[in-house]
N, C-alpha and C positions, 0 to 999 in steps of 0.2 A: 693204626698205631703210629704211622709216620707223622701225623699231626702233633702228637704229644712229644715225640722226639725233637721235632723242629722247634717247638715252643721251649723245650729245655735248652736247646742250643742258643736261644736268644736271651736266656737268663744271665744277668750280670752277677758277678761275685758279690757286690755290695747289696744287691736285691736279696740274695739268699741270706746274707748276714743280717740284714734288717728284719727279714721274716723270722729268723731264728730268735733275734733279740725281742721281738714283739709277741710271739706266740709260743715259744718253746722253752727259752731260758728260764731257769729258776728265778722267780720273782717278776717275771714278765707281766706287763699290765693286762694283756689280753689272753693269758695262759688259761687253758681249760684242761681238765683231766677226765679220763674215762676209765672206769674199772669194771671189769666183767668177771663174775664168778658163776661157775656152772656146777651144780651139785647133782649127783645121782640119787636115786630113790633110797639107796642104802646109807646115805650120808645126811639125812634130814636133821639129825641131832647137831652136827657141825654147822649146818645152815642156820638153825635157830640161834646158836650161840654167836655166830658171826654177825647176825643182824644187829646185835647190840653194839657192835663196833663200827657200823657204817656211819660215816659223817654225814651231816645234813648240808645241803639238800641232796637227796637221793631219790631215785625213782625205781620202783620194782615193776618190771614188765612181765605181766602174766599172759598176755595175748600177743605172741611174737608176730603172727601174721597181720593182725590189726595194726600193730605198731609199725611194721615195715610199710604197710600201705599208707599210713598217715604221713610218712616222710616225703618231703618235696622231691627228692631224687629217686623215689621208688620207680622202678621200671626203666630208668634211663640207661641202664647197662645191659639190657636184654641182648642175648647172643654173645656175651663176653665170658661165658662159662661160669656164671655165678651159681652157687649152690641153691637148690630149691628147698624151702622149709615147708 
């Protein structure tokens, strides 16, 4: 954990502002959004009606284990207390 803290100490104020302006600020050129909704089995009716409101492009993940394994950083945080699915 010490490595991450030392990297943050080297971060300049302007670098943080530039990152915010490019990736987070409303209207930023490289802004991305992630929306996650979890429905219980007793709320399938709400899930069906909410699907009509999902903007495109969207991806429904049905196999969470397969999805996690397909990601480039899968397994890179082993031993860091990540929850197992």
